[in-house]
N, C-alpha and C positions, 0 to 999 in steps of 0.2 A: 042299605048303608050300614057300615060297621066301624066302630072306633077301636083301634088296636093300641095298647100301651105296652111298650117293652121297657121294663124298669127292674133292675138296671140293664143297659146294654153291656154285655161282657166283652172281654178281650179288648179293652182300651184302658187308658190311665184315668182313674177317678170314677165319678158316678154321673152317668148321663141317662136320662129317660127320654124316649122317643114316643110321641103320640101321633098317630096318623089316622085319618079318616079314609076309609076305602069304600068306593061306590062303583059297582060294575067292574070289579077286579082292577081298579086303578085308584091310586092315592089322589084324593082331591084336596086334602089339607094336611099340614104337618106342623108340629111344634117340637123344637129341640129344647129340652128342659135340663138346665144345670141344677142339680139338687144339692149342691154344697156351697157354702160361703167361704171364700178364699181368706179374706181378713189379713193378708200380709201388709197392705198399705198402713192400716192403723198400728200394726206391730212395729213398723219401722219409724214411726213418728217419734221424735225426741232423741234418736240415736245418733252416734257419730256417723257421718256419711260413708266412711270407709267400711262400716259394718255391712252395708247393703250388698256388697259383692258376695259375702259369705251367707248372709241370711236369705237372700232371694234364691239362692241355689236350692234351698229346701222347698221351694215351690214345686219342684219336680225332680225325681230321682233318675228319669230317663234322659233329660236334657239339661242338667244343672250347669253345664259349661256355657250354654247359651245365655242363661240368666247372669252368670258371672261376667260374661262378655258384655252384655247390655248394661249392667250396673257399672262396670269399669269404664265403658265408653261414656256413660252419663257423667261420671266423675272427671274423666279426661276433658270432657266438654266444658264443665263448669270451672275447672281449674286452669284450662288452657295449656295443659302439659303436652309435650310432643313425645310420643312413644318411640323408643329407639328401634333401630332396624331389627335386631334380634327379638325384641319384645313383640313386634308385629308378627314375625314369622312363627314364633313360639305360640302365640295366641291362635294363629291359623292352624298349627299342627295339633294343638289340644282340641280345638273346636272340630277340626276335620275328623279326628278319630272318634269323637262323640257322634258326629253325623253318621258315620258308617255303621256303628252299632245300632243306632236308632232305626235306620232304614232296613237293616237286616232283620231286626226283631219285628218290625211292622209286617214285613211280608211273610215271614215264616211262622212266627208265634201268634200274630194278631189277625192276619188276613187269610193265610193259606187254609186253615180249617173251614173256611166258608166254601171252599171249592174242592177240597179233597176229603173223602170220607174215610176217617181213620178207624181204628179198632174201638170196640164198645167199652173203653176204659178211659179214665181221666188221663190227660186233659182233653181228650177228643170226644168225650161223652159226659153229660147229655148234649145233644145237638138237635137242631131243626131237621126234620125230614124234608126231602126236596130234590132239587135238580143237581145231582152230582154226576159229572159226565166222563170222568177218567176211568180207564180200566184198572184192574188190580195191580198189574205190573207197574204202570206209571204212578199210581197212587203210592205204592210201597217205596218207589224210588224217591218221590218228593217227601214222604214222611221221614225217610232216612236223612234227607237234607234238613228237615225240621230240627232233628237232634244235633246234626253237625253245626247248624247255625248257632246253637247255644255255645258251643266251643269257640266258634269264630267271634261271637260277641264278647266272650271273655278276653280274647286276644286284643280286641279293640280297646277294652278297658285298660289292658296292660300297656298298650300304645300311649294312651292318654296319660297314664300314671308316670311314664318316663319323664315327662316335663311338668306334671301337675301335682306330683306327690302321692295322689291317691285318686280313686274313683269308686263309687260316685262322689260327688261334691268335692271337686278339685280344690287344691289349696294354694296354687301359685299365681293365678291371674289376679292382679290388683290394679288399682288406679295407677297409671303411669307405666304399665308394662307387665312383666312376669318375674317372679322371684327366683325360679329355678332356671339357670342358664344351660346352654347347650354344652355337652361334652362329647368327645369321640365315642365313648362307651354308650351314652344314652342315644346318640344318633344311630349307632350301629344296631342297638336293641330295637329301636323304633322301626328302623328300616327292615329288619328281619321279620318282625311281626306283621308289618304292612304287606310284605310280599305274600304271606300266607292269606291274609284277609283279601288282598286284591285278586289272588288266584281264585278264591271262592266266589267273589263278586263276578269276575269275568267268565267264569265257567258255570257253576251250579246256579247262582242267583239269576244271571242273564238267561240261561237256558230254561229255568223253571218258570220265569215270568213269561217267556215265549210260549211254553206249553199251556199255561193258564190262558194267556191272551188268545191263543189259537182255538182252544176248546170252548171258550166263553166269549167268542168275538162279538156276540150281540151286545155285550156290555160296553162296547165302544159307542153305543147309541143310548145307553141308559144312565141315569143319575147326572144329567147335565146341570151344572151349576149356573151362576149368574153370568158367566163369560166376561166378567170384569176381574182383573187381577191386580195385586199389589205386592211389590217387592221393595224392601228397605235397602237391600245390598248387604253383602257379607264377603269375607275373605279378601281384605285389601291387598292389591298387587303392588302397591308402592307405598313408601313411608308417609307420603303426604295424604294418603287416603282418597285419591282422586279416581282410581281405577279399581274395579272389584271383579272377582271371579263370577259372582252373582250380581248382575247389573241392577241397580236400583231403578225404579220407575213404576208407572201404573199403565194398565191397559184398560181404557174406559170406552165403552160403546164402539169398540172396533178400532180404537186409535191409541198408539203409544204416546204417553205424555211424561214429562219430567216430574220426578217426585217432589212434592212440596209438603214438608212435614206440618206446615200450618193448616193444612186441609184435613188433618186427622182429628176426628172428634169421637166422642162416645155418647150414646143415647140410652137413657134408662127408663123410657116410657113403660116398657113391659118387663123390667127387671126389678128385683126386690131391693131397690136403693132409693134414697131420697133424691130430689131434683138437683141437689148439690153435686151429684155425680155426672150431670150433663155437661157437654161442651168439651173444650180442649183438655187433654189429660193433665197438663201442668197446672191448670186452674181448678180441676175437679177435686172433690172430696168424696171418699168412699165411706158412706154411712148406710148401714143396712136399714131396711124398712120392710120387715117380713110379712106384714099384713096388708101390703099395698094393693089397692084395687086395680085390676087389669094386668097385674104382673104375673109371670109364670116361670121365671128363671132367675138363678143367681148369676147368670152370665149377662154382661152388658152388651150393647149393640154398637160396635165401632163402625164408623163410616168414613169413606174418603171423599171429600167434597160432596157429602150427602149420598154417595153411591155405595151399594153393597158390593164388597170385593172378596173374592176367594184368595187365600194365601196358601203357600206351601210349595212343594217341589214342582207341581204342574205350573204354578204361577211363575216360578223362577225360570224354568226351562222355556216357557212361552215368551216371557219378556226378553230373554237373552236370544231368542230365535233358534234355540237348539232343538225344540220339539213343539210343534204347533198342529198336531194331528187332530185334536178334539178336546172336549171339555166333559169327559165322562168318567164313570167308575174305572174302566180299564185304562184310560189315559192317565189317571192319577197313579195307578200301580206301575205302569211303564215308565212314566216320568221319574218316579222315585228311584227305580233301578238305574236308569240312565244317569241320574244325578250321582248315585253312589259310584258308578264307574268314573265319572268326571272327577269327583273328589279324590278317589283312590289314585288316579293317574297324575293328579296335581300335587299331592303331598310330597312325593320324592323331589319335586322341583324346589319346594320350600326347605326341605332338608339340605339340599345342595347349597342353598343361598345363606345358610347359617354361618356366622363368623365365630369360630371357637374363641371363647373368652371375651367376645365383644359385649358391650353394655346391653342389658335386657330390661332395665327399668330406669325411670327418671323420678327425681324427687317431686313430691306433690304437696302443695300447701292448700289446705281447705280454706276457702274464703269465708268472711263473716256472713255474707249474703250472696245468693246466686241461684241461677236456674240452669240445669243441665239436661240434655237429651241423649240417650244412648239407643241408637237404632241398629239392629242387626237381623240376622235370619236364624231362627231355630230350625231344626230339622222339619218341624211341622209348619213353618211359615214365619211371617213378619213378626218380630218381637221388639217392643219398645219399652224403655224405662225412662220415666221423667222424675227428676229430683228437684225439690225446692229447698234451699238451705237458708236458714235464718239463725243468727247467733251461733254459727259454727255447727248447728245441728240440723237434722232433717225435719223440716216443717211439714212437708207433704211429699208423698211418693205414689207414683202410679206405674203399674206394670200391665201393659196391654199385650196379652199373650196370643199366639196364633189361633188357638181354639176359641178365644173371645171373638175373633173375626169369623171363623168358620161355623161355629155353633151358636152364633148370636140369635137372640129372639127378634121379633119384629121391632121396628123403630116407630117413631111418631107418625111417619108417613105410611105406616102399614106394610113396609117392605119386609118380606121374610129374609132371614139370613141365608148364607150360601148352602148350608146343609139342608135347611128347610126347603129351599128352592130346588135342590137336587132330588128331594123326595117327592115333591108335588108332580103328579103325572106319571109316577113310576108304576108299572104293572105289578100286581100282587096276585099270583095264581092261586095261592092257598093262604087264606087269612089266618089259619091256625099255625102255619109255618112261614112267617114273613121273611124268608131267606133273602129276597131281593132288597128288602129294607135294610137288613143287617149288612149285606155286602156294600150297599151304598154308603152307609154310615162309616164302616171300617175303611173305605177308600180315602176318607179324609184323615185317618189316623188321629182321632180326637184325643185330647189330653185334658182332663178336668181334675187332675190330681193336686192342683194347687189350691186346695180348699180345706176348710175346717168345718166339722159338723156343727150345726146350730143346736144347742141344747138349753134346757131350762136349768138354772142353778139348783133347783130342788130335785131334778131328775137324777137317776142313777147314771154313773158314767159309762156303764156298759149298755145303756139303752138310749136311743135317740129317735127322733121322728123327722123325716124329710118330707117336704111338700111335693 
């Protein structure tokens, strides 16, 4: 029996430690350890609620639009504002462009080096030794696409900036809609960039995923998650918000059920937070407790009706019925590519529906008191923001991000999180080069960048200690 600690796991957002116990070349136990404290909830307390749209974007530089969207939806909810037709479409277009860049960077920059052996130079080295199955010609072609993907990702940012002012950290999504309206020039610029991005997705990206899936087809049987899925819904197709491109719902124990936001809770039994962090997000308080007995992660454990649920592209494609092949490492990679194709083919529809000069935002009046919920889908999965307002200010705020779901620790019932579940039972042929473990972790596209290091006031600012 051997215990392996990978700290940190590289090629993901933020800092994640994975600890696995290997016995007989198989993982028998696993712990996903978030080694950073987020701290955004206390930062938001006491501020004007409208600040949340801009401050929460700083949680993540890869998917800031998702946080802006969730925060704006929470304020839309608490104020009862109706977002105009153009506002809905522009939010979709901004979020959609952000989706494409996120999916592209995941496959090429974060996952592809797990399967393609590049030259012995950075960023391809150092790397684990192990099972690389592609010949040199195929590897060189995919590595060429690695660099082209960086250019395509930049074009995705340019798409988003047409209607959001800038990227990362867009500036136009607000409560009540969007501040930058559609013009013929901006629509034309967005459309031209989208054509280039869509061509890359429909050709190189799709073909390259097919190459990897064919060469590593045994990974369709590895890294199986809990087989429970959760989707909040995203990209509204009507102004009333009744129909979505990504269907909201839950898939629990083999059955599709209607989403009930009241069943969303967080458990902090094995997380470094006080018990006040337990329960429904709108009622919870985020207060650190770094020496807590039995805790091993700064990530909380969200549950839906007490059940462990995987979130992300596979969950969305599964619940919508677009892809239900399996619940594995390779299924996550394939589902993400198929989702990128879907978004790319839908964005032109929203461009066509824009009304030049039509209203894109509605006036918002912050109430003295109220509770709002903003549920959407980030590229990595279900994202929820809960805001409690008192005396026109934020009294409490909770952001439950996708990786909080996927990289959660065990809960009070002892249930491991989705990532931990996917690792348990995984074969490990070489404990000194746990490539299978890393491939499984990367298939979830973890993002733990929404955190702040915990330091002692007496310590130097360039030194820190993580547990």
